[in-house]
C-alpha positions as CSV (number, residue, x, y, z in Angstrom):
1,X,0.0,0.0,0.0
2,X,1.3,3.3,-0.9
3,X,0.2,6.2,1.1
4,X,-0.2,9.4,-0.7
5,X,-0.5,12.5,1.2
6,X,-2.5,15.2,-0.5
7,X,-1.5,18.7,0.2
8,X,-4.0,21.4,0.5
9,X,-3.3,25.1,0.3
10,X,0.1,26.9,0.0
11,X,3.4,26.2,1.7
12,X,5.2,28.9,3.6
13,X,7.8,29.2,0.9
14,X,5.3,29.9,-1.8
15,X,3.7,32.6,0.4
16,X,7.1,34.3,1.0
17,X,7.9,34.2,-2.8
18,X,4.5,35.7,-3.6
19,X,5.1,38.5,-1.0
20,X,8.5,39.3,-2.4
21,X,7.1,39.6,-5.9
22,X,4.2,41.7,-4.6
23,X,6.7,44.0,-2.8
24,X,8.7,44.6,-5.9
25,X,5.5,45.4,-7.8
26,X,4.5,47.9,-5.1
27,X,7.9,49.6,-5.1
28,X,7.7,50.0,-8.9
29,X,4.2,51.5,-8.5
30,X,5.3,53.9,-5.7
31,X,8.2,55.0,-7.9
32,X,5.9,55.6,-10.8
33,X,3.5,57.6,-8.7
34,X,6.4,59.7,-7.3
35,X,7.7,60.4,-10.8
36,X,4.2,61.3,-12.1
37,X,3.8,63.7,-9.2
38,X,7.0,65.5,-10.1
39,X,6.0,65.7,-13.8
40,X,2.6,67.1,-12.7
41,X,4.5,69.8,-10.7
42,X,6.6,70.6,-13.8
43,X,3.6,70.9,-16.0
44,X,1.8,73.1,-13.4
45,X,4.8,75.5,-13.2
46,X,5.1,75.6,-17.0
47,X,1.5,76.7,-17.2
48,X,2.0,79.4,-14.7
49,X,5.1,80.6,-16.5
50,X,3.2,80.7,-19.8
51,X,0.5,82.8,-18.2
52,X,3.0,85.2,-16.6
53,X,5.0,85.7,-19.9
54,X,1.8,86.3,-21.8
55,X,0.7,88.8,-19.2
56,X,3.9,90.9,-19.7
57,X,3.6,90.6,-23.5
58,X,0.1,92.0,-23.2
59,X,1.3,94.8,-21.0
60,X,4.0,95.7,-23.6
61,X,1.4,95.4,-26.5
62,X,-0.8,97.8,-24.6
63,X,2.0,100.4,-24.3
64,X,3.9,100.0,-27.6
65,X,5.1,103.6,-27.6
66,X,7.2,102.8,-24.5
67,X,8.0,99.1,-25.4
68,X,11.8,99.7,-25.2
69,X,11.5,100.9,-21.5
70,X,10.3,97.4,-20.5
71,X,13.6,95.8,-21.3
72,X,15.4,94.5,-18.2
73,X,15.4,91.8,-15.5
74,X,12.5,91.5,-13.2
75,X,13.5,89.8,-10.0
76,X,10.9,89.9,-7.2
77,X,11.7,90.9,-3.7
78,X,11.0,88.6,-0.8
79,X,7.9,90.7,0.0
80,X,5.3,92.2,-2.3
81,X,5.9,95.7,-3.5
82,X,3.4,98.6,-3.2
83,X,2.7,99.5,-6.8
84,X,0.5,102.5,-6.1
85,X,3.5,104.8,-5.8
86,X,4.8,103.9,-9.3
87,X,5.6,107.1,-11.2
88,X,4.3,105.9,-14.6
89,X,2.6,103.0,-16.4
90,X,5.9,101.2,-17.3
91,X,7.1,101.3,-13.6
92,X,3.6,100.2,-12.4
93,X,3.6,97.3,-15.0
94,X,7.1,96.2,-13.8
95,X,6.1,96.4,-10.2
96,X,2.9,94.4,-10.7
97,X,4.7,91.8,-12.8
98,X,7.4,91.3,-10.1
99,X,4.5,90.8,-7.6
100,X,2.9,88.3,-9.9
101,X,6.3,86.5,-10.3
102,X,6.3,86.3,-6.5
103,X,2.9,84.6,-6.7
104,X,1.0,87.0,-4.5
105,X,-2.3,86.5,-6.3
106,X,-2.8,83.0,-5.0
107,X,-2.2,82.0,-1.4
108,X,-2.5,78.6,0.4
109,X,-2.2,78.8,4.2
110,X,-0.3,82.1,3.8
111,X,2.1,80.7,1.3
112,X,2.3,82.3,-2.2
113,X,1.6,79.6,-4.8
114,X,0.6,81.7,-7.8
115,X,3.9,81.5,-9.6
116,X,6.6,78.9,-10.4
117,X,9.3,78.3,-7.8
118,X,11.8,81.1,-7.7
119,X,10.3,82.8,-10.8
120,X,12.1,85.7,-12.3
121,X,11.3,87.6,-15.6
122,X,13.4,89.0,-18.4
123,X,12.5,91.3,-21.3
124,X,15.2,91.5,-23.9
125,X,15.4,93.2,-27.3
126,X,17.6,91.1,-29.7
127,X,16.7,93.3,-32.7
128,X,15.0,96.6,-33.3
129,X,11.2,96.4,-32.5
130,X,11.6,92.7,-31.4
131,X,11.1,91.8,-27.7
132,X,11.5,88.5,-26.0
133,X,9.6,88.1,-22.8
134,X,10.9,85.2,-20.7
135,X,10.1,83.6,-17.3
136,X,12.7,81.5,-15.6
137,X,12.0,79.2,-12.6
138,X,13.4,76.4,-10.5
139,X,12.4,73.0,-11.9
140,X,12.2,69.8,-9.9
141,X,13.6,67.3,-12.4
142,X,17.1,67.7,-14.0
143,X,17.1,68.2,-17.8
144,X,19.3,69.9,-20.2
145,X,20.0,73.6,-19.4
146,X,18.0,76.0,-21.5
147,X,19.6,78.2,-24.2
148,X,18.0,81.4,-22.8
149,X,20.2,83.6,-20.5
150,X,17.2,84.5,-18.4
151,X,17.8,83.4,-14.8
152,X,21.2,81.9,-15.7
153,X,23.1,80.7,-12.6
154,X,20.3,81.9,-10.3
155,X,19.1,78.5,-9.3
156,X,20.6,75.4,-7.6
157,X,21.7,73.8,-10.9
158,X,21.5,74.9,-14.5
159,X,19.9,71.5,-15.3
160,X,17.0,72.5,-13.0
161,X,16.5,75.9,-14.5
162,X,13.4,76.2,-16.8
163,X,12.6,79.1,-19.1
164,X,9.5,79.9,-21.1
165,X,9.7,82.8,-23.6
166,X,7.5,84.5,-26.1
167,X,8.3,86.9,-28.8
168,X,6.7,90.3,-29.6
169,X,7.3,92.0,-32.8
170,X,6.3,95.7,-33.1
171,X,5.2,96.7,-36.6
172,X,6.9,99.7,-38.1
173,X,4.3,100.9,-40.5
174,X,5.2,103.7,-42.9
175,X,8.9,103.4,-42.3
């Protein structure tokens, strides 16, 4: 007589192997969620930078006679500025844009969140009647450094510096 013992269920070794496989799967899932969160933050900051650059481009377009006076770097202070005392429209636009680069329009528990991290603006004129409005900020994922000089060497690493820019060309009719 041969006695055969039937086994029911799983052995302890099978359960341990299944747990190890499950743990590796969960680690991969956690890593993917973390990366997606970082990429979402990058996209959110890019959208804010695009809005800020377009806002300054609109300000320049609304004051074309003084467009050349907008050229310069716009680095916000640690605290918002009082723009009511600005002597003219260009100065007020610059003051308000620096405040927007600081993110003062949107607050969360007292923290400014209405702008990309460490945002700073630049308006340059590479050619007559051509203006480039750029917003630079601190990214969270390392990439290749941008070609723009806006915000160069102002962040922790050039690979984390991001820049969005838009071009305005002023027509010279009758010239």
